N, C-alpha and C positions, 0 to 999 in steps of 0.2 A: 468382454467376451462376445458382446453383440457386434463388434467392429470386426473382431477376428472371423465370426460368422459371415458376416456381409463380405470381406475381402475373399474369404474362401468360396462363396457362392459366386462372385465376380469371375474369379480365376476358373471356376468349374464352367460357366457360361462360355468362355473363351476356349477352353479345352474341348468341351463338348460340341463347339461349333465346326470343328472339322479343320483340316488343313487349307481349305479354301478361304477360311476366315483370316488367313495371314496375309495374302495378298490384298483382301478388301481393307484391313487396317491399315496396311502400308500406303494404298492409295489414298485413305482418308487423311493420313498424316499430310501426305503431298497436297492434297487439296487444301486443307486448312492453312498451310504455309502459304500456298498461292493467294488464298483469299485474303489473308492478312495483308500480305506483301501489296496486293492491288489496291486494297481499301485505301493504304497510306499512299500509294503511288498516284492513283487517281485525285485523291484530295489535294495533294502537292501540285499536280499538273494543273488542276484547275485554279488553284489559288495563284500559281505562278504566273499563268497565262493570263488571268485577268488584271494582275498589277502590271505586267509587262505591256499588255495592250495598251492600258491607259497612259503609261509613261511614254510609250512609241507615238501614240496619236497625238498626244499633248505638244511633243517636240515638233512634230511635223506640221501642226496647226502654227506653232510659232516660227516655222521655216528653218527649224534647226536640224537639218538631215545628218549632219556628223554626230550631233549628240544622240538622235535616235538610233544610229548604228552603234555608238559607245554603249547605249543602254542595253543593246542586244548583245554585245560581246560580253558585257558583264553580268548578263542574266544565265542561269543554269535551266531556264524554262526550255522545255521541248519545242515551243512556239518561236524561240529566239531566233533560230536559223530561217526559218520561214519569213519573219518580218524582215530580217537582214537581208535575204534574197530579194525581196520586194523593193527595198530602200536602196540597194545596189542598182536598181533600174531606174532610179530618180533621173528625169529627163527624158526617158524613153516614152514609148506609148503605153497606154493604160492596160492595153493586152499583153504586152510584153512583161510588165509588172506582175500581172496577175498569173500568167504562165509560169513566171520564175518561182513565185510563192507556191504554185500547185507542185511544181517539181520537188521543191523542198519538203513540202508536206509529205510527199510519197515517200520521202526517205525517213522522215520522223515518225509517221503514223505505226510503222511496225514496231517502234519502241513501246507504245502504248498497248500493242496488241500481245506483247510478250506474256507468256503464262497462259493466255485465254486458250489457245489450242491444246495445251496439256488438261487445262479444266474440263473443256469440252470433251476431251477422250477419256478422261476418268468418269464423267457422267454418262458417257455412253457404254463403258465396259463394266460399270459397276453392277447394273441389272444381270449382265450376262454372267458375271461371276457369282450372283446370287442364283441364278438359274444352274449353274453348274453345280454349286453346293447343294442345291434341292435334289438335283438328280443324283448326284454321288449319295447322298443321305438315303433316298429311296432305294437305291440300288443296294445299300449295305443293308436296309431293312428286308428287301425282298431276298437278299442272298442269305439272311439269317432264318427267314422261313423255309427256305429250300433245304438248308443243311439240317434243320431241326425235323423236317418233313422226312427227309432221307433216312436220318437215322432213328424214326419212329419215336423221336422224344416230344413229350407235350410241349406245346408253345406257350409262353408267359408273356404278358403286355411288356414286361421290363426287358425282353430279349430283343424288341423291334424298337423300344423308345429311343436308344442312342441314334438309330439312323433318322427316325423321324424328328427327333430333336435338331439334329444337324441341318436337315432340310428346311425346317422352320427358322432355325437361327441365322443362317446364312442369308434366307430370303428376307428377313426382318432388318438385319444390319445393313444389308446392301441397300435397301429402300431407304432407311434412315441417312445413309449417305449421300444417295444419288439426289434425293429431293432437295436439300439445301444447296448441293453443288449446282444443279441446274439453274435453282434460283440465283445464286451468286453469278453464275455466268450470264444469264440473260441481263441482269442488273449491271454487270461491267460493260457488256456490248451496248446497253442502251446509254451508259456514261460516256462510252468512246464515241458513239454517234452524235451526243451532244456536244462534246468537246471538238470535233471535227466540224460540226456545224457553225459553232461560235468561231472557230478559226476562219472558216470561209467568209462569214460575215465581216470578221475584223480585216480580213485581206482585202475584200472589196472596199471597206470603207479607208483603209490606208491607200489604196490604189486611187481612188477618188481624191483624196486629200493631197497625195503627190501631184496630181495631173492640176489641181487648182494652184498650188504652190508653184509648179514648174511654169504654168501660165503667166501668173503674177509676176515671175523673175524673167520671163521672156518677153522683151518690149515690142518684138515682131509680132506676137500674138494678141489677139482681141483688138 
């Protein structure tokens, strides 16, 4: 019996929240889906890049450029195409290798950013939806006061309770969604920055190793 009352109360909270509560709940579902996907995506990208980086750098140290390229081809990591672009410039200048990897990174980075724009948009519009619900609720409450006054009917607190409840409910729920969404967005932006920074460091190390290997194999140098 208590469970039934709890379910009824929860349903009443949703109904009394007003129509603005519907887009708020829809946005919260989208945000939760994106957050779960991005957590898994960044975790996979971080582990995949670290493994591929160690494998490629090891092969280049051993002067096995072809094996390093094959390792990139066999990897599903977002960094594979970046490393491969640099490896394909083996024998060229260091700057050419770095430029090639930077160009490849510009193509791959948007894959990491996917979903973040939607998350930022949800975090931005959610407070506005809360304000809209608040205004609509207050408008309903004042409209009830006006109608009651025009009809010379006594006004009870319960007559305006629904409007005030809607105003408070939409504000509370919108803030409950906005706060974790913005925290998640900033966390993912930070993770993206760390991944790109790690990639830049690895690309420079790869370019340096390639130059040393190229100088070793070129009898006309040194």
